[in-house]
C-alpha positions as CSV (number, residue, x, y, z in Angstrom):
1,M,-23.6,-5.6,-19.4
2,M,-20.7,-4.6,-17.1
3,L,-19.7,-7.9,-16.5
4,W,-18.2,-7.7,-20.7
5,L,-16.9,-4.2,-20.3
6,A,-14.7,-4.2,-17.0
7,I,-11.7,-5.5,-18.3
8,P,-11.8,-3.1,-21.5
9,L,-13.2,-0.1,-19.6
10,T,-10.6,-1.0,-17.0
11,A,-7.4,-1.2,-19.6
12,L,-8.5,1.7,-21.7
13,L,-8.6,4.2,-18.5
14,Y,-5.6,3.0,-17.3
15,L,-3.4,3.6,-20.4
16,L,-5.4,7.2,-21.0
17,V,-4.0,8.1,-17.7
18,K,-1.0,6.6,-18.4
19,K,-0.3,8.5,-21.3
20,L,-1.5,11.6,-19.6
21,A,0.6,11.3,-16.6
22,R,3.9,11.1,-19.2
23,R,3.1,14.3,-20.5
24,L,1.5,16.5,-17.7
25,K,4.0,14.9,-15.0
26,S,2.0,15.7,-12.0
27,P,1.9,13.4,-8.8
28,L,-1.7,14.0,-9.3
29,V,-2.4,12.4,-12.1
30,N,-1.8,8.9,-10.9
31,P,-2.9,5.3,-13.0
32,I,-4.4,3.9,-10.0
33,L,-6.2,6.5,-8.7
34,L,-7.8,8.5,-11.4
35,P,-9.1,5.0,-13.5
36,A,-10.8,3.9,-9.7
37,L,-12.1,7.3,-9.3
38,A,-13.9,7.1,-13.0
39,I,-14.9,3.9,-12.6
40,I,-17.0,4.1,-9.4
41,G,-18.5,7.2,-10.6
42,L,-19.6,5.4,-13.6
43,L,-20.7,2.7,-11.8
44,L,-23.2,5.1,-9.5
45,L,-24.1,7.0,-12.5
46,T,-25.3,3.9,-14.2
47,G,-26.4,2.2,-11.4
48,Q,-24.6,-1.0,-12.1
49,D,-23.8,-3.8,-9.6
50,P,-20.5,-3.4,-8.2
51,A,-20.6,-7.0,-8.1
52,D,-20.6,-7.1,-11.8
53,Y,-17.3,-5.3,-12.4
54,Q,-15.5,-7.6,-10.1
55,A,-16.8,-10.6,-11.5
56,G,-15.5,-8.9,-14.8
57,T,-12.2,-8.0,-13.6
58,R,-11.5,-11.3,-12.1
59,P,-8.9,-12.5,-14.5
60,L,-7.1,-9.1,-13.9
61,S,-6.8,-10.1,-10.1
62,L,-5.5,-13.2,-10.9
63,L,-2.8,-11.8,-13.0
64,L,-2.1,-8.9,-10.2
65,E,-1.5,-12.5,-8.0
66,L,1.0,-13.7,-10.5
67,A,2.5,-10.0,-11.2
68,V,3.6,-9.9,-7.4
69,V,6.1,-12.6,-8.0
70,A,8.2,-9.9,-10.3
71,F,9.2,-8.0,-7.8
72,A,11.7,-10.4,-7.0
73,L,13.2,-9.5,-9.9
74,P,14.7,-6.1,-8.9
75,L,15.5,-8.0,-5.5
76,Y,17.7,-10.1,-6.8
77,Q,19.3,-7.4,-9.2
78,Q,20.0,-5.4,-6.0
79,A,21.3,-8.4,-4.0
80,A,24.4,-7.4,-3.1
81,K,24.0,-4.1,-2.3
82,I,20.8,-5.5,0.1
83,R,23.4,-8.0,1.8
84,R,25.8,-5.5,3.0
85,Q,22.7,-3.4,4.9
86,L,20.4,-5.8,5.6
87,G,20.7,-5.3,9.3
88,P,20.7,-1.1,9.0
89,I,17.7,-2.3,6.5
90,L,15.9,-4.6,9.0
91,L,16.4,-2.2,12.2
92,C,14.7,1.1,9.7
93,C,11.9,-1.5,8.7
94,S,11.2,-2.3,12.6
95,L,11.2,1.1,13.6
96,S,8.6,2.5,10.7
97,V,6.3,-0.7,11.9
98,L,6.6,0.7,15.5
99,I,6.3,4.0,14.9
100,S,2.8,3.3,12.5
101,V,1.4,1.3,15.2
102,G,2.2,3.1,18.1
103,T,1.5,6.5,16.8
104,T,-2.6,4.7,15.8
105,L,-2.7,3.5,19.5
106,L,-1.6,6.8,20.9
107,I,-4.0,9.3,19.1
108,G,-6.2,6.4,19.5
109,G,-6.0,6.2,23.0
110,L,-6.1,10.1,23.2
111,V,-9.5,10.6,21.6
112,R,-11.3,7.1,22.9
113,A,-11.0,5.4,19.9
114,N,-13.3,2.2,19.4
115,P,-11.2,-0.8,19.6
116,A,-12.2,-2.6,16.9
117,L,-11.8,0.6,14.6
118,L,-8.0,0.6,15.9
119,A,-7.0,-2.8,15.1
120,S,-8.7,-2.2,11.6
121,I,-6.8,1.5,11.3
122,A,-3.2,0.0,13.0
123,T,-2.3,-2.4,9.9
124,K,-3.0,0.8,7.2
125,S,0.6,0.5,5.6
126,I,0.8,-3.1,4.5
127,T,-0.3,-5.1,1.8
128,T,-4.0,-5.6,1.3
129,P,-4.4,-9.5,2.6
130,L,-2.1,-9.3,5.8
131,A,-3.2,-5.9,7.0
132,M,-7.1,-8.0,6.5
133,S,-6.1,-11.3,8.3
134,V,-4.0,-9.2,10.7
135,S,-6.3,-6.9,11.6
136,Q,-9.2,-9.8,12.2
137,A,-6.6,-11.3,14.4
138,M,-6.9,-8.6,16.5
139,G,-10.7,-8.2,16.2
140,G,-10.7,-5.2,13.7
141,I,-12.7,-5.0,11.0
142,P,-11.4,-6.3,7.6
143,A,-13.5,-4.1,5.2
144,I,-12.2,-1.1,7.1
145,A,-8.6,-2.3,7.0
146,A,-8.5,-2.7,3.1
147,G,-9.9,0.0,2.3
148,L,-7.3,2.2,4.6
149,V,-4.7,0.3,3.0
150,I,-5.8,1.4,-0.2
151,I,-6.1,5.1,0.6
152,V,-2.8,5.0,2.0
153,G,-1.2,3.5,-0.8
154,M,-2.2,6.1,-3.1
155,M,-1.8,8.8,-1.0
156,G,2.1,7.3,-0.7
157,A,2.3,6.7,-4.6
158,I,1.1,10.5,-5.3
159,L,2.9,12.3,-2.5
160,G,5.7,10.0,-1.6
161,F,8.2,11.4,-4.1
162,P,7.3,15.2,-4.1
163,L,7.6,15.1,0.1
164,M,10.8,13.3,0.1
165,R,12.1,15.5,-2.6
166,L,11.1,18.5,-0.4
167,A,12.8,17.0,2.4
168,G,16.3,16.7,0.9
169,I,15.8,12.7,0.5
170,H,17.6,11.8,-2.8
171,H,19.4,8.5,-2.2
172,P,17.6,5.9,-4.2
173,E,17.7,3.2,-1.0
174,A,15.9,5.4,1.2
175,Q,13.5,6.6,-1.0
176,G,12.5,3.1,-2.1
177,L,12.7,2.1,1.7
178,A,10.3,5.0,2.7
179,M,7.4,4.0,-0.1
180,G,7.9,0.2,0.7
181,A,7.2,0.8,4.4
182,G,4.9,3.4,4.0
183,A,3.1,2.7,0.7
184,H,3.5,-1.2,0.4
185,A,2.5,-2.4,-2.8
186,I,0.9,0.5,-4.8
187,G,4.0,2.7,-3.6
188,T,6.5,0.3,-4.9
189,G,4.6,0.0,-8.1
190,A,5.1,4.2,-7.8
191,A,8.9,3.9,-6.5
192,A,9.6,1.0,-9.6
193,E,8.1,3.9,-12.4
194,V,11.0,6.2,-10.7
195,G,14.1,3.5,-10.6
196,T,15.4,-0.3,-10.6
197,V,17.2,0.6,-7.2
198,Q,14.2,2.3,-5.8
199,G,11.8,-0.5,-6.7
200,A,13.7,-3.4,-5.2
201,F,14.2,-1.4,-1.9
202,S,10.7,-0.3,-1.7
203,S,9.9,-4.2,-2.5
204,L,12.1,-5.5,0.4
205,A,10.8,-3.3,2.8
206,M,7.2,-3.8,1.3
207,V,8.3,-7.7,2.6
208,V,9.8,-6.8,6.0
209,C,7.1,-4.9,7.1
210,G,4.8,-6.7,6.6
211,I,6.2,-9.7,8.5
212,A,7.1,-7.2,11.4
213,T,3.5,-5.7,11.6
214,A,2.3,-9.1,11.7
215,V,4.6,-9.7,14.8
216,L,4.6,-6.5,16.1
217,A,1.0,-5.2,15.9
218,P,-1.3,-7.9,18.2
219,P,1.0,-7.7,21.1
220,L,1.4,-4.0,21.0
221,F,-2.7,-3.6,20.4
222,H,-3.2,-6.1,23.6
223,L,-0.9,-4.1,25.6
224,Y,-2.8,-0.8,24.8
225,L,-6.0,-2.7,25.6
226,W,-4.3,-3.6,29.2
227,F,-3.5,-0.2,29.7
228,M,-6.8,1.3,29.0
229,S,-8.6,-1.3,31.2
């Protein structure tokens, strides 16, 4: 039954939470987090096979892959601004990756974490397909990497803009870069809802940080293993 109800149920929950979010204006009312929790709860209560739900939402997954291409539109619209600031943008994104991966390895070293677990955590701030691929190349567990990416993205989408407002960060370009670098595609979706500039710069940061992580994370991880041996 879940096979046939998957798409209507997903769409209905998303639209309901989206409408509720417009009324309450609370970052906790997230149209990705709450429907996901509701569906998980429903599957557990009814004993339905998650594989049936996954198979039922396959058309949505295919559309999602195509929808990612839409992130190119705000990039094109903001191309002039991006070209003028390309150097600082690349520098900021590279530093973001170094900080993200470096702090993960540093904390992991202090607590003597399992290397496979560290390899899975180090890719937490990039998109799921890249995170799974890079993590696996370093000897990590792709399933853990994917789960952490989703958790980090949701946390960024919920807390990102409130935290930036508290910190006095109001520049739209800076906000966009922070969301894309820290919360990848889910954060980029949240940034695009705030403004076109935020969405464009978040898309750019997501792409640049993904590439930078694929390049920088493996040598940093192997350097960590050498140092700890």
